N, C-alpha and C positions, 0 to 999 in steps of 0.2 A: 593335839590330843588324839588318841585312838581309843575307840569304845570297847576295849576289852583287854583282859591281861593276857597276852600272848605267851605261847610256849612253843618251841620249834619242834619239840617231839611230843610225847604224850599223846601220840597219833597225829595224823596230818590235820586232823580237825582242829587241834589246839596249836598248830604251829603254821607250816609253809602255807596250807590251804586257808586257814582262817586269818593268816597274818599277812604273807606276801601278796596273796591274792586280794587283800582287802583295799589297799591304797594305791594299787597300780591301774585300776580301772577308771571309768568315769560315767556318770549319769547325772542329770540334774532335774530333780522333780520337786515340786513344792508340797507343803503339807495340806494344802487345800484342794489338791487335785483328786480325781476319782480314785477309788480304792484300788490297790495293786492286786491283781488276781492270784499273786502267789503269797500274799501277806495278809490273810484273813484276821489274824491276831495283831493287827498293827498297833492297837492301843496298848495291848500288853507289852509288845515289844519295845514299843517307844519308852516304856517306863523303865524297863531293864537296861536299855540302852543309856538312858539318863544316869542310872545308878552306876553303869560301868565307866561312863565319861568322868563321873565324880572321882571314883577310885583312881582312874588313870591320872587325873588332874593333880590330884594331892600326893599320889604315892609312886604310882609306877613310872610315869614320865620324868619326875625329878631324879630317881634313881637311875634312869636310863640316860639321863642328861649328864649327871656326874660320872657315870660309866664311861661315856663317850669322852668326856674330858680328861680323864686319867689313865685311860688304856689305849696304848699306842696302837695304830692301825693294823700292823701284823698281828698283834696278839688278839685283837678282836677278830680278825679273820681266822685265825686259828681255832678261836673258841667256836666261832660260828660252824666251821668244818667239822669239828668234834661232834656237835650235836646232829649235824646233818648226816654224819657217817652213822651214827647210831639209828637213824632213821631208815638206812638200808634194811635193817632187819624186818621192819614193817612192809617195806617194799617188797622184799623177797617172799614173805609169806603170803602177803595178799595176791601178789602176781600169780603164785601157785595156785591160790584158791580161785582166781578168776581164769585159770588155764592159760596163762601167759608165761609159758616156760622160758622164753627168749629173755623176757624182761626179768624173770626171777633170777636167771643166770646172770645177766648184767648186775642186778643188785648185789648178789652174793659176791661176785667179784670185785665190784666196788668196795665192799666192805673189807673183804681180804686185803686188798691191795692197800687201801688207806688205813687199815688198822695195823699193818705191818711196815710197808715201806713209808707209808704217810705218817708214822709214829702216833699211833692210836686216834688216826683220824685228823690230826692238827694240819695236816697238808693233804690237799686233794689232788693226789697223784694220779688217780683214775682219770678224772677229766682231762688232765693234760695228755693222758694216752688215748683220748676220745672215747673212753668206755663211758657212756651216758644213757641212761634209760629214764623211764617215767616214773614219778611218784605215785604210789598207790596205797590207799588205806581202806579200812573195812566199810566205810561208807560207800566208796567206790565198788568193793566187793558185793556189797547188798544190791547195789544198782545192776551189776552184771548177773545177779541171781534173780532178777525181775522185780525186786522191791520198789515201790514208787518213791519219789522224791519227798512229797508231803509238803506241807506249807513251811515258809520260811519262819524260822525261830531264832530269836536273840537269847543266848544262855547268860545267866549271872556270871561275871568274871570272865567267861570263855568267849562270848562274842557271837558272830554271825554263825548260823547253822541251819539245818533243816531236820524235820522229824527222822528221816532216814539216816542222816549224819549224826544225830544225837543218839540213835539206837546203836551205832557202831561205836561210839566213844569207850564203853568198857573193853572191848576187844582192843582198841587202839591203846588203850592204856596198859592192858596186860602184856602187849608186844612191845611195849617200850622198855629197853633195858635199865633205864633210870628207875622204873617202878620196882625192879627187883634187886636194887642195892639194899643190903640188910641194915646198914647202919643208918639210923635215922637222921643223924647230923649231916652225913656224906650226902644222902638222898635229898634233903631239903635244901642243902647247899647248891646242889647240881640243879635243882628244879629252879631255885631263886636265880642262879646265874643264867639258866636258860631263857627265863622270863626277861630279864633285864636285857640281856644280849638281843634278843629278837625285837624288843621294844625299840632299843637303840637303833637297829637297822631300819626303822620306819620313821626316824625323826626327820630325814631329809624329804619324805615323800608327801607329808601332810599338805603341802602348798598344792597338791593336785586336786584337793577337794573342793568342788564347786556347789553353790546352792545349799539346799538343805542336807545336812550332813547325814541323817539317818537314811533319806532316800538314795543319795549318792552311795553310801557304803552298801546298802542292801541290793541295789540294782548292779553295781560292779562286782560284788561278791557272788551274786547268782550267775552272772555272765561267766565269770571265771570259773567258778565251780562246775557249771554245766560243760565247759571246754574240758576240763580235766576229766570229768566223768566218762565223756565221749571220746577220750584220747585223741582229742583235737579233731575229730571227724567233722566238726561244724565248720572248720577251716582254720586259717592262720590264727595264732594266738592274739586277740585283739590288744593285749596289753604288753606285748613284746616289742612293739614298734616305737622308736623314739619320735616318729613323726606322728603319733596318734593325736588326733585333734581333741584335746580336752575341752574346749570351748564350745565346738560346735555338735558334739555327740549327744544323741538322745535315744534312750533305749526303752522308752514307752511302748513303742510298737512291738519291740521284741519280746516283750512279756504279756502283750495282750492275748485275750483268749480269741 
């Protein structure tokens, strides 16, 4: 199970940041330990977390498992590429707002190449050409403008966030091309496909969760999010290594005041 309904786009808060960053980290803390300094609303958050888990258990995960069973791997990869390519619009706009002209150029180039040579983004030709940039969303833009992170917050259906990232969601939704599809049937179908495809991509990663699910997801999500907001200035991506020690890691000190 995963405690949210993921979307790859609708801003990075609903997709890669809230999804892919979620299950690739690690931290194990118990519910009986001292209060987490970044989670003053833990009681409320755990209630929302439990609701999201129920929705996932009975609706989203079964749909994702069925999708994974009937969809050939090349097709599933193409669908993921399609939605990731749409995300380059947000990457480009937010990079400009942050004064990152080089990354904005890369995102624009990726969108142009993958939308044409890559057949509407179904094939990630740009990556094969070594044209790779950083993902940016409006939450990261707000951080660049000096807005504080704020407390950790679990959103109904959307999952892990912070007060700052939540404030950026309306802009992320607006810059998502799917939001501007006029036909309701097409728009809802695309959004549903996006949710199921993203959830299917997380099915194999659930075994990485250790200990208390809520604490594990909170700590790993915050660790990953801060790495992204700081453009990797905190060091190497702790979630990128295949040799990362899932059993021995403890992030309690990393978040202590």
